C-alpha positions as a Markdown table, in Angstrom:
| # | Residue | x | y | z |
|---|---|---|---|---|
| 1 | Met | 90.3 | 67.2 | 77.3 |
| 2 | Ser | 87.0 | 69.2 | 78.4 |
| 3 | Arg | 84.8 | 71.0 | 76.1 |
| 4 | Tyr | 86.2 | 74.6 | 77.1 |
| 5 | Glu | 90.0 | 73.7 | 76.5 |
| 6 | Asp | 89.4 | 71.9 | 73.2 |
| 7 | Gly | 87.9 | 75.4 | 72.0 |
| 8 | Gly | 84.5 | 74.2 | 70.4 |
| 9 | Ala | 82.9 | 71.7 | 68.1 |
| 10 | Arg | 83.6 | 68.0 | 69.0 |
| 11 | Gly | 81.5 | 65.4 | 68.7 |
| 12 | Gly | 78.5 | 66.7 | 66.9 |
| 13 | Glu | 78.4 | 69.9 | 68.8 |
| 14 | Gly | 77.4 | 73.1 | 66.7 |
| 15 | Gly | 79.9 | 76.3 | 65.2 |
| 16 | Ser | 81.3 | 78.6 | 67.1 |
| 17 | Arg | 81.2 | 79.1 | 70.9 |
| 18 | Arg | 81.7 | 81.9 | 73.0 |
| 19 | Gly | 84.9 | 81.4 | 74.8 |
| 20 | Leu | 85.4 | 80.9 | 78.6 |
| 21 | Trp | 87.1 | 84.2 | 79.2 |
| 22 | Val | 85.6 | 87.6 | 77.6 |
| 23 | Glu | 87.2 | 90.8 | 78.1 |
| 24 | Glu | 84.9 | 93.5 | 79.1 |
| 25 | Pro | 86.0 | 97.0 | 79.2 |
| 26 | Ala | 86.6 | 98.1 | 82.7 |
| 27 | Arg | 83.8 | 100.5 | 84.0 |
| 28 | Arg | 86.2 | 103.3 | 85.7 |
| 29 | Arg | 90.1 | 103.7 | 84.7 |
| 30 | Arg | 92.6 | 102.0 | 87.2 |
| 31 | Met | 93.9 | 104.2 | 90.2 |
| 32 | Pro | 97.7 | 104.8 | 89.9 |
| 33 | Asp | 100.0 | 102.7 | 91.7 |
| 34 | Pro | 101.1 | 105.1 | 94.1 |
| 35 | Val | 97.2 | 105.5 | 95.2 |
| 36 | Arg | 96.6 | 101.9 | 94.8 |
| 37 | Ala | 99.7 | 101.3 | 97.2 |
| 38 | Ser | 98.3 | 103.5 | 99.7 |
| 39 | Ala | 94.5 | 102.1 | 99.5 |
| 40 | Val | 95.8 | 98.8 | 100.1 |
| 41 | Arg | 98.0 | 99.8 | 102.9 |
| 42 | Ala | 94.9 | 101.7 | 104.2 |
| 43 | Val | 92.5 | 99.0 | 104.0 |
| 44 | Leu | 94.7 | 96.7 | 105.7 |
| 45 | Ile | 95.1 | 98.7 | 108.6 |
| 46 | Val | 91.7 | 99.6 | 108.9 |
| 47 | Ser | 90.6 | 95.9 | 109.3 |
| 48 | Leu | 93.4 | 95.1 | 111.6 |
| 49 | Thr | 92.1 | 98.0 | 113.9 |
| 50 | Leu | 88.6 | 96.8 | 113.7 |
| 51 | Ile | 89.6 | 93.3 | 114.7 |
| 52 | Gln | 91.7 | 94.6 | 117.6 |
| 53 | Ala | 88.6 | 96.7 | 118.5 |
| 54 | Thr | 86.1 | 93.9 | 118.6 |
| 55 | Val | 88.3 | 91.9 | 120.5 |
| 56 | Gly | 88.9 | 94.1 | 122.9 |
| 57 | Phe | 85.0 | 94.4 | 123.3 |
| 58 | Phe | 84.7 | 90.8 | 123.9 |
| 59 | Leu | 87.6 | 90.9 | 126.5 |
| 60 | Thr | 86.0 | 93.4 | 128.0 |
| 61 | Leu | 82.8 | 91.8 | 128.4 |
| 62 | Thr | 84.7 | 88.8 | 129.8 |
| 63 | Gly | 86.5 | 91.1 | 132.5 |
| 64 | Ser | 89.8 | 89.6 | 131.3 |
| 65 | Trp | 92.9 | 91.3 | 132.1 |
| 66 | Leu | 94.0 | 91.5 | 128.3 |
| 67 | Ala | 91.1 | 94.2 | 127.8 |
| 68 | Phe | 93.0 | 97.1 | 128.8 |
| 69 | Pro | 95.9 | 96.4 | 126.4 |
| 70 | Met | 93.6 | 95.4 | 123.7 |
| 71 | Val | 91.5 | 98.6 | 124.0 |
| 72 | Leu | 94.8 | 100.7 | 124.4 |
| 73 | Gly | 95.7 | 99.2 | 121.0 |
| 74 | Ala | 92.6 | 99.7 | 119.4 |
| 75 | Ile | 92.7 | 103.3 | 120.7 |
| 76 | Ala | 96.1 | 103.6 | 118.7 |
| 77 | Gly | 95.5 | 101.8 | 115.9 |
| 78 | Thr | 92.3 | 104.0 | 115.5 |
| 79 | Val | 94.9 | 106.9 | 115.1 |
| 80 | Val | 97.3 | 104.8 | 112.8 |
| 81 | Ala | 94.0 | 104.3 | 110.7 |
| 82 | Thr | 92.7 | 107.7 | 110.2 |
| 83 | Trp | 96.6 | 108.5 | 109.1 |
| 84 | Gly | 96.4 | 105.9 | 106.7 |
| 85 | Val | 93.2 | 106.9 | 105.3 |
| 86 | Leu | 94.6 | 110.8 | 105.0 |
| 87 | Asp | 97.4 | 109.1 | 103.4 |
| 88 | Val | 95.3 | 107.9 | 100.4 |
| 89 | Trp | 93.4 | 111.3 | 100.1 |
| 90 | Ile | 96.9 | 113.2 | 100.1 |
| 91 | Thr | 98.5 | 110.8 | 97.7 |
| 92 | Arg | 95.3 | 111.2 | 95.4 |
| 93 | Gln | 95.8 | 114.7 | 95.2 |
| 94 | Met | 99.2 | 115.0 | 94.9 |
| 95 | Trp | 98.9 | 112.9 | 91.7 |
| 96 | Asn | 96.2 | 114.8 | 90.2 |
| 97 | Gln | 98.1 | 118.0 | 90.8 |
| 98 | Arg | 101.0 | 116.7 | 89.5 |
| 99 | Tyr | 100.4 | 114.4 | 86.7 |
| 100 | Gly | 97.2 | 116.8 | 85.8 |
| 101 | Val | 93.4 | 116.1 | 85.7 |
| 102 | Val | 91.9 | 115.9 | 82.3 |
| 103 | Ser | 90.0 | 118.8 | 81.9 |
| 104 | Glu | 89.1 | 121.3 | 79.2 |
| 105 | Pro | 89.4 | 125.0 | 79.7 |
| 106 | Ser | 86.3 | 126.9 | 79.9 |
| 107 | Ser | 85.5 | 129.5 | 77.5 |
| 108 | Thr | 86.3 | 132.5 | 79.6 |
| 109 | Ala | 90.1 | 130.8 | 80.2 |
| 110 | Arg | 90.2 | 130.2 | 76.2 |
| 111 | Ser | 89.4 | 133.6 | 75.2 |
| 112 | Arg | 92.0 | 135.1 | 78.0 |
| 113 | Gln | 94.6 | 132.5 | 76.5 |
| 114 | Glu | 94.0 | 134.1 | 73.2 |
| 115 | Glu | 94.2 | 137.7 | 74.4 |
| 116 | Arg | 97.6 | 136.9 | 75.9 |
| 117 | Arg | 98.7 | 135.2 | 72.8 |
| 118 | Ala | 97.7 | 138.5 | 70.9 |
| 119 | Ala | 99.6 | 140.7 | 73.1 |
| 120 | Lys | 102.6 | 138.7 | 73.2 |
| 121 | Ala | 102.9 | 138.9 | 69.0 |
| 122 | Ala | 102.2 | 142.7 | 69.2 |
| 123 | Arg | 105.1 | 143.2 | 71.7 |
| 124 | Ala | 107.4 | 141.1 | 69.8 |
| 125 | Glu | 106.2 | 142.8 | 66.8 |
| 126 | Arg | 107.2 | 146.2 | 68.4 |
| 127 | Lys | 110.3 | 145.2 | 69.6 |
| 128 | Ala | 111.4 | 143.8 | 66.1 |
| 129 | Gly | 110.6 | 147.2 | 64.9 |
| 130 | Pro | 110.3 | 148.1 | 60.9 |
| 131 | Ala | 111.5 | 145.5 | 58.6 |
| 132 | Arg | 114.2 | 146.8 | 56.1 |
| 133 | Ile | 114.1 | 146.0 | 52.8 |
| 134 | Pro | 117.6 | 145.8 | 51.2 |
| 135 | Arg | 117.8 | 147.7 | 48.3 |
| 136 | Glu | 120.2 | 147.8 | 45.2 |
| 137 | Asp | 120.5 | 151.6 | 45.0 |
| 138 | Gly | 121.3 | 152.5 | 48.5 |
| 139 | Pro | 124.4 | 155.0 | 49.6 |
| 140 | Leu | 126.0 | 151.6 | 50.1 |
| 141 | Ala | 125.5 | 150.2 | 46.9 |
| 142 | Ala | 128.9 | 151.7 | 45.4 |
| 143 | Phe | 130.6 | 149.8 | 48.1 |
| 144 | Gly | 129.2 | 146.4 | 47.1 |
| 145 | Arg | 127.2 | 146.7 | 50.6 |
| 146 | Arg | 123.3 | 146.3 | 50.3 |
């Protein structure tokens, strides 16, 4: 067993040691799954397009008959790669709009929200009208109603 597997002191070695695997907090939050999937797809498409363009360039230098189809494929790949990058951007924007970006309202927005809340409460109070207080000696008290 190596010294990393047995967890520390063995054969005269000193006290506790730092483990082999240490968790460190992430610097940035993880991207949502749909955004990550489209980003991976875009990276693969862009890398294949760059490889295809490079091969097309070298085939053009050598004067091979494969140069023309390869260059046409590289041009088509550039269009597809542009779509892939735009897909990442659109997916990210859609995710932010649908599931919300963490943001705090400004003081102006907060005051407008308080105004709307107060106006709604005033409308509800006007609509309800004056509150009735049941009386024991009212005109219907003789009939058992209050």
